[in-house]
TORPA-4810 file (N, C-alpha, C, O; in nm, 3 decimals):
<nodes>
NODE_1_10.033_11.892_10.473_10.127_11.802_10.564_10.097_11.670_10.521_9.988_11.613_10.529_M
NODE_2_10.227_11.616_10.463_10.202_11.482_10.416_10.194_11.382_10.529_10.244_11.396_10.641_K
NODE_3_10.123_11.276_10.484_10.137_11.162_10.588_10.283_11.077_10.585_10.378_11.095_10.508_T
NODE_4_10.272_10.977_10.693_10.427_10.951_10.699_10.417_10.814_10.584_10.523_10.756_10.561_V
NODE_5_10.303_10.770_10.519_10.296_10.680_10.421_10.311_10.761_10.265_10.361_10.719_10.160_T
NODE_6_10.261_10.865_10.290_10.282_10.969_10.168_10.413_11.005_10.142_10.448_11.024_10.026_E
NODE_7_10.502_11.020_10.249_10.635_11.042_10.260_10.734_10.912_10.210_10.839_10.919_10.147_R
NODE_8_10.670_10.802_10.254_10.742_10.666_10.252_10.772_10.628_10.116_10.876_10.573_10.080_A
NODE_9_10.626_10.676_10.004_10.617_10.649_9.901_10.688_10.748_9.805_10.735_10.694_9.704_E
NODE_10_10.700_10.851_9.814_10.771_10.990_9.777_10.916_10.943_9.803_10.991_10.954_9.707_E
NODE_11_10.961_10.899_9.905_11.095_10.889_9.920_11.144_10.689_9.862_11.258_10.651_9.833_Q
NODE_12_11.058_10.631_9.862_11.075_10.498_9.836_11.038_10.400_9.782_11.078_10.284_9.791_F
NODE_13_10.938_10.458_9.709_10.819_10.391_9.597_10.730_10.321_9.682_10.739_10.303_9.804_G
NODE_14_10.615_10.272_9.575_10.472_10.261_9.627_10.504_10.154_9.743_10.594_10.070_9.751_K
NODE_15_10.367_10.197_9.854_10.331_10.108_9.919_10.286_10.004_9.907_10.193_9.992_9.827_V
NODE_16_10.333_9.883_9.984_10.232_9.784_9.907_10.145_9.707_10.032_10.035_9.652_10.041_I
NODE_17_10.264_9.738_10.127_10.176_9.688_10.324_10.184_9.786_10.419_10.257_9.883_10.397_F
NODE_18_10.137_9.780_10.495_10.140_9.891_10.595_10.121_9.794_10.740_10.021_9.725_10.759_V
NODE_19_10.234_9.803_10.835_10.203_9.732_10.946_10.246_9.790_11.087_10.339_9.869_11.104_F
NODE_20_10.153_9.733_11.196_10.222_9.824_11.314_10.371_9.773_11.360_10.383_9.650_11.369_P
NODE_21_10.477_9.848_11.387_10.575_9.814_11.484_10.558_9.879_11.626_10.522_9.994_11.652_V
NODE_22_10.587_9.793_11.700_10.589_9.849_11.822_10.721_9.863_11.924_10.802_9.774_11.951_L
NODE_23_10.719_9.986_11.967_10.868_10.050_12.029_10.810_10.032_12.172_10.693_10.042_12.208_W
NODE_24_10.928_10.000_12.247_10.900_10.034_12.391_10.960_10.168_12.424_11.063_10.218_12.380_H
NODE_25_10.879_10.212_12.505_10.923_10.376_12.533_10.953_10.411_12.419_11.073_10.435_12.420_N
NODE_26_10.906_10.430_12.308_10.936_10.516_12.196_10.819_10.572_12.159_10.717_10.504_12.164_W
NODE_27_10.814_10.726_12.109_10.692_10.794_12.062_10.713_10.795_11.915_10.818_10.771_11.854_E
NODE_28_10.584_10.830_11.864_10.556_10.823_11.697_10.623_10.694_11.669_10.644_10.615_11.761_C
NODE_29_10.667_10.661_11.515_10.733_10.519_11.479_10.642_10.428_11.487_10.693_10.318_11.508_D
NODE_30_10.468_10.424_11.475_10.413_10.360_11.487_10.395_10.238_11.385_10.348_10.132_11.427_G
NODE_31_10.438_10.254_11.236_10.397_10.161_11.116_10.546_10.138_11.070_10.647_10.203_11.098_Y
NODE_32_10.531_10.030_10.993_10.650_10.001_10.899_10.578_9.997_10.755_10.459_10.024_10.737_G
NODE_33_10.670_9.958_10.654_10.611_9.970_10.506_10.705_9.857_10.437_10.825_9.829_10.440_Y
NODE_34_10.614_9.818_10.388_10.663_9.757_10.232_10.668_9.831_10.130_10.556_9.867_10.096_I
NODE_35_10.747_9.869_10.069_10.727_9.936_9.953_10.831_9.847_9.831_10.922_9.765_9.846_V
NODE_36_10.769_9.904_9.713_10.809_9.857_9.567_10.895_9.955_9.489_10.847_10.067_9.497_E
NODE_37_10.985_9.952_9.430_11.006_10.029_9.316_11.120_9.972_9.226_11.231_9.943_9.268_K
NODE_38_11.078_9.960_9.094_11.189_9.930_8.983_11.219_9.765_9.013_11.328_9.708_9.004_D
NODE_39_11.064_9.696_9.058_11.086_9.529_9.093_11.141_9.478_9.181_11.176_9.360_9.174_G
NODE_40_11.169_9.573_9.313_11.256_9.584_9.443_11.204_9.598_9.527_11.135_9.699_9.515_K
NODE_41_11.189_9.540_9.643_11.100_9.562_9.755_11.199_9.568_9.854_11.313_9.522_9.846_R
NODE_42_11.138_9.642_9.970_11.208_9.732_10.102_11.122_9.709_10.183_11.002_9.691_10.163_D
NODE_43_11.204_9.707_10.320_11.127_9.721_10.458_11.180_9.849_10.489_11.299_9.876_10.480_V
NODE_44_11.062_9.954_10.537_11.104_10.111_10.567_11.007_10.116_10.684_10.886_10.097_10.691_I
NODE_45_11.122_10.155_10.794_11.086_10.185_10.918_11.098_10.346_10.985_11.140_10.437_10.913_L
NODE_46_11.066_10.367_11.100_11.123_10.505_11.094_11.189_10.522_11.258_11.135_10.462_11.351_S
NODE_47_11.300_10.603_11.279_11.337_10.651_11.401_11.297_10.812_11.406_11.337_10.904_11.335_N
NODE_48_11.210_10.813_11.511_11.211_10.992_11.520_11.148_11.045_11.432_11.166_11.163_11.404_H
NODE_49_11.045_10.954_11.356_10.993_11.003_11.206_11.044_11.017_11.106_10.996_11.067_11.005_S
NODE_50_11.190_10.958_11.127_11.308_10.997_10.963_11.289_10.819_10.940_11.318_10.722_11.011_N
NODE_51_11.228_10.835_10.808_11.245_10.721_10.719_11.380_10.642_10.700_11.483_10.703_10.670_L
NODE_52_11.379_10.517_10.715_11.485_10.472_10.674_11.460_10.321_10.653_11.378_10.254_10.715_Y
NODE_53_11.560_10.272_10.540_11.531_10.127_10.485_11.606_10.034_10.596_11.721_10.047_10.637_I
NODE_54_11.527_9.956_10.626_11.541_9.853_10.749_11.606_9.722_10.698_11.698_9.736_10.618_S
NODE_55_11.566_9.582_10.737_11.611_9.479_10.706_11.505_9.385_10.763_11.452_9.407_10.872_S
NODE_56_11.471_9.263_10.675_11.375_9.131_10.733_11.443_9.090_10.856_11.365_9.058_10.946_V
NODE_57_11.594_9.081_10.888_11.679_9.056_10.989_11.591_9.162_11.121_11.534_9.114_11.218_E
NODE_58_11.599_9.292_11.094_11.533_9.383_11.219_11.389_9.339_11.249_11.342_9.333_11.363_E
NODE_59_11.327_9.309_11.142_11.202_9.241_11.179_11.186_9.127_11.258_11.091_9.096_11.331_L
NODE_60_11.280_9.075_11.237_11.305_8.942_11.315_11.296_8.937_11.444_11.217_8.879_11.518_H
NODE_61_11.440_9.045_11.478_11.420_9.119_11.588_11.325_9.175_11.670_11.318_9.170_11.792_T
NODE_62_11.235_9.242_11.574_11.102_9.270_11.654_11.024_9.156_11.724_10.985_9.140_11.840_K
NODE_63_11.016_9.086_11.616_10.984_8.981_11.681_10.981_8.860_11.809_10.892_8.802_11.871_L
NODE_64_11.100_8.858_11.810_11.202_8.801_11.948_11.123_8.908_12.056_11.063_8.873_12.158_A
NODE_65_11.139_9.041_12.007_11.094_9.120_12.124_10.965_9.107_12.162_10.940_9.091_12.281_E
NODE_66_10.868_9.113_12.069_10.736_9.062_12.111_10.712_8.930_12.184_10.664_8.903_12.294_Y
NODE_67_10.749_8.876_12.111_10.785_8.700_12.197_10.795_8.736_12.341_10.712_8.701_12.425_T
NODE_68_10.913_8.817_12.368_10.935_8.847_12.541_10.840_8.907_12.575_10.808_8.881_12.691_K
NODE_69_10.755_9.003_12.505_10.679_9.086_12.615_10.564_8.987_12.648_10.514_8.959_12.757_V
NODE_70_10.534_8.938_12.513_10.411_8.839_12.555_10.400_8.758_12.673_10.320_8.760_12.766_K
NODE_71_10.523_8.667_12.641_10.547_8.622_12.764_10.570_8.658_12.895_10.545_8.579_12.987_F
NODE_72_10.630_8.800_12.919_10.639_8.864_13.031_10.506_8.914_13.064_10.488_8.929_13.185_E
NODE_73_10.422_8.940_12.998_10.258_8.968_13.036_10.183_8.846_13.075_10.091_8.842_13.156_T
NODE_74_10.235_8.744_13.006_10.176_8.608_13.052_10.203_8.581_13.201_10.117_8.536_13.275_K
NODE_75_10.325_8.610_13.238_10.369_8.571_13.371_10.290_8.719_13.464_10.215_8.687_13.555_K
NODE_76_10.302_8.806_13.449_10.225_8.880_13.496_10.108_8.877_13.549_10.068_8.905_13.662_A
NODE_77_10.049_8.833_13.439_9.859_8.801_13.466_9.849_8.672_13.571_9.764_8.656_13.658_I
NODE_78_9.986_8.566_13.529_9.929_8.450_13.646_10.007_8.474_13.778_9.978_8.410_13.878_A
NODE_79_10.125_8.586_13.778_10.141_8.626_13.927_10.030_8.729_13.977_10.014_8.738_14.099_L
NODE_80_9.947_8.811_13.891_9.871_8.867_13.966_9.745_8.777_14.027_9.684_8.808_14.129_A
NODE_81_9.721_8.671_13.954_9.601_8.585_13.966_9.610_8.479_14.062_9.514_8.411_14.095_T
NODE_82_9.738_8.465_14.111_9.794_8.365_14.174_9.741_8.394_14.322_9.675_8.319_14.394_K
NODE_83_9.793_8.545_14.353_9.792_8.556_14.492_9.621_8.675_14.516_9.596_8.739_14.618_Y
NODE_84_9.553_8.673_14.416_9.439_8.701_14.432_9.406_8.858_14.344_9.512_8.921_14.335_G
NODE_85_9.335_8.903_14.304_9.286_9.025_14.247_9.364_9.157_14.312_9.355_9.203_14.426_K
NODE_86_9.455_9.207_14.187_9.558_9.345_14.285_9.477_9.439_14.216_9.418_9.425_14.109_L
NODE_87_9.483_9.546_14.298_9.414_9.669_14.278_9.522_9.833_14.221_9.465_9.941_14.202_D
</nodes>
């Protein structure tokens, strides 16, 4: 059985970078790929293990989600420590 990286290369071109992608309440699909073929680069993500050509705009959306999660996690830490240790 081929790895997702091997499938990405087979379908879209040479993988030049692999990066984590976080999806809230989502199974699998943990990595994105930057691929290059014929001098053109694409962002490849997956949806339930189905690879697709994405966009830099979608990555910007993911960054906004990560920023919100970071903020909310810091708020949870602050709330938990303000009133003492939660068990």
